[in-house]
C-alpha positions in Angstrom: 4.5 9.6 92.3 5.5 12.8 91.5 9.4 13.2 89.9 10.0 16.7 90.3 13.7 15.9 88.5 14.0 17.5 85.0 17.2 15.5 83.8 17.3 11.6 83.8 17.6 9.2 86.3 20.5 8.3 87.9 21.0 4.5 89.2 20.5 4.8 92.5 22.1 1.6 94.3 22.2 2.7 98.1 18.5 4.8 100.5 19.0 6.5 103.2 15.7 6.1 105.4 14.9 8.5 108.0 12.7 6.6 111.2 9.8 8.6 112.3 7.1 9.0 109.8 9.0 7.0 107.4 9.4 3.9 108.9 7.3 3.6 111.6 4.7 5.7 113.2 5.6 6.9 116.4 4.0 10.2 116.8 1.5 8.4 120.0 5.3 7.8 122.2 6.5 11.3 121.2 3.2 12.4 122.3 2.8 10.9 125.2 6.5 11.7 126.3 5.7 15.5 125.6 2.7 15.5 127.6 4.7 13.5 130.9 7.8 16.1 130.4 5.3 18.9 130.2 3.2 18.1 133.2 6.1 17.4 135.3 7.6 20.1 135.1 4.5 22.6 135.9 4.4 23.8 132.0 0.9 24.8 130.1 -0.9 21.5 128.3 0.2 21.6 124.5 -2.6 21.7 121.5 -2.9 18.7 119.5 -1.4 21.0 116.9 1.1 22.1 118.9 2.1 18.2 119.5 1.9 17.3 116.2 4.7 20.0 114.7 7.1 18.3 117.8 7.2 15.0 115.7 9.7 15.5 113.2 11.8 18.8 114.3 14.9 18.3 117.0 12.6 18.5 120.1 14.6 20.9 122.2 15.1 23.9 120.4 11.0 23.5 119.1 9.8 23.1 122.4 11.7 26.1 123.2 9.6 28.4 120.6 6.6 27.1 121.3 6.9 27.4 125.5 9.3 30.3 125.9 12.0 28.2 127.0 15.5 29.4 127.9 18.1 26.8 126.6 18.5 25.6 130.2 14.9 24.7 130.4 14.7 23.2 127.2 17.5 20.9 128.3 15.4 19.9 131.4 12.0 19.8 129.3 14.2 17.1 127.4 15.9 15.3 129.9 12.1 14.8 131.4 10.8 13.4 128.2 13.1 10.9 128.5 12.7 9.8 131.5 8.8 8.4 130.2 10.1 8.0 126.6 13.2 5.6 127.9 10.7 3.2 129.2 7.0 3.4 127.6 7.0 5.8 124.8 9.9 4.3 122.5 7.4 1.2 122.1 4.0 3.4 121.7 5.0 3.0 118.1 3.9 1.4 114.7 5.9 0.0 112.2 4.2 1.6 108.9 1.9 -0.8 106.8 4.4 -2.9 103.7 7.6 -1.2 105.1 9.0 -4.7 105.9 8.2 -6.2 102.5 9.8 -3.0 101.2 12.9 -2.9 102.9 13.0 -6.9 102.0 12.3 -6.2 98.6 15.0 -3.6 98.2 17.4 -5.8 100.1 16.8 -8.8 97.4 17.4 -6.4 94.6 20.6 -5.5 96.7 20.3 -2.3 97.4 22.2 -0.9 100.4 20.0 0.2 103.1 21.1 2.5 105.9 19.6 4.9 108.3 19.7 8.9 109.3 17.3 10.0 111.9 17.0 12.8 114.3 16.1 10.4 117.3 19.4 9.8 119.5 21.1 6.6 117.6 20.6 4.4 120.7 16.5 4.7 120.4 16.9 4.6 117.0 18.8 1.1 117.2 16.1 -0.1 119.8 13.0 0.6 117.7 14.6 -1.1 114.7 15.6 -4.5 117.0 11.9 -4.5 118.9 10.2 -4.4 114.8 12.8 -6.7 113.9 13.9 -3.9 111.5 17.5 -3.8 112.3 19.2 -6.8 110.2 17.8 -4.6 107.5 20.1 -2.0 108.1 24.0 -1.6 107.3 24.2 1.5 109.1 22.4 3.5 111.5 23.4 7.4 112.5 21.5 9.1 114.9 22.7 12.3 117.0 24.1 11.1 120.7 22.7 12.5 124.1 25.3 14.7 124.3 23.9 16.4 120.8 26.7 15.1 117.9 24.8 15.3 114.8 21.6 16.8 116.1 22.0 18.7 112.7 20.9 16.1 110.0 22.9 17.5 107.6 26.2 16.7 109.7 24.4 13.4 110.7 24.3 12.4 106.7 27.6 14.0 105.9 28.9 11.6 108.5 27.1 8.3 107.1 28.0 9.0 103.8 31.5 9.7 104.7 32.5 6.5 106.1 29.7 4.3 104.1 31.7 5.5 101.0 27.9 5.4 99.0 27.7 7.7 95.9 24.7 6.7 94.1 22.2 7.4 96.9 18.6 8.3 98.1 17.6 10.1 101.2 14.0 9.1 101.9 11.9 10.7 104.8 8.3 12.6 105.0 9.6 15.9 106.4 11.5 19.1 105.0 14.5 18.2 107.0 15.3 15.2 105.5 15.3 17.1 102.2 17.3 19.8 102.9 19.9 17.3 104.7 20.1 15.4 101.0 19.9 18.8 99.3 23.1 20.1 101.7 25.1 16.9 101.0 24.0 17.1 97.1 22.1 13.3 97.8 18.5 13.2 96.1 15.3 13.2 98.0 12.6 11.3 98.2 9.7 12.7 100.3 7.5 10.2 101.2 3.0 11.3 101.9 2.4 8.3 104.7 4.0 10.2 107.3 4.2 13.6 108.9 4.8 15.9 106.1 2.2 17.3 103.5 2.5 17.4 99.7 3.1 21.4 99.8 6.0 21.1 102.6 7.8 18.3 100.8 7.5 20.5 97.2 8.3 23.5 98.7 11.5 22.2 100.3 12.9 20.7 96.8 12.1 17.0 97.1 13.0 15.8 93.7 10.7 12.5 93.8 7.3 12.6 95.9 5.8 8.9 96.9 2.5 8.0 98.0 3.2 4.4 99.0 6.5 1.9 100.1 5.6 0.1 97.0 6.4 3.4 94.9 9.6 3.4 96.0 10.6 -0.1 95.1 9.0 0.5 91.7 11.7 3.7 91.4 14.8 2.3 92.6 13.9 -0.4 90.0 13.4 2.0 87.1 16.5 3.3 88.1 18.6 0.1 87.9 17.0 -1.0 84.5 16.6 2.4 83.1 19.0 2.5 79.5 20.4 5.8 78.6 
């Protein structure tokens, strides 16, 4: 466990999780959906590193840069992507080892659990339902299909507003999670079992960098039992 905070540890009673790369390994479904859209629309095949880079950031904007698409073309790509994803890609996914046990233990400790994701909210809720994780979460927020809350910092701000969460920490695997947390004055945990590297998480300013779900439970327990 790496702690990048110099001050004392606050008492965390709420965790806001990312989804892709934090709770589930969704890369296979995302990559297959991108391949489907590329083939349907006649675009070149993306390289393996290009495909991997699409897991995490907002897809429409990211694919614009990779394929040199206009905004209209990127939206057409997104529409084709969702044709495959809604039927198959959403289920080409796996829960990370020890995540269900982590969520159960955190709930037993009285920790409030919420989710803020870049995945459209209906998809996020279906993933959680499919893997029997939805009941762990007090609230779930993701973008609408029309693009509201595509900016993760805005989504997190709305989740904080409606939940009145104060002593909370954002846990995610990519820089986008850390940036969103910082924009909202929230502590951040970078997790290394997803798609981001230690270097990426450290450079983005994660307050804590953890290797396993077990370490996240330990971090929260330590924060609740620390004496100041």
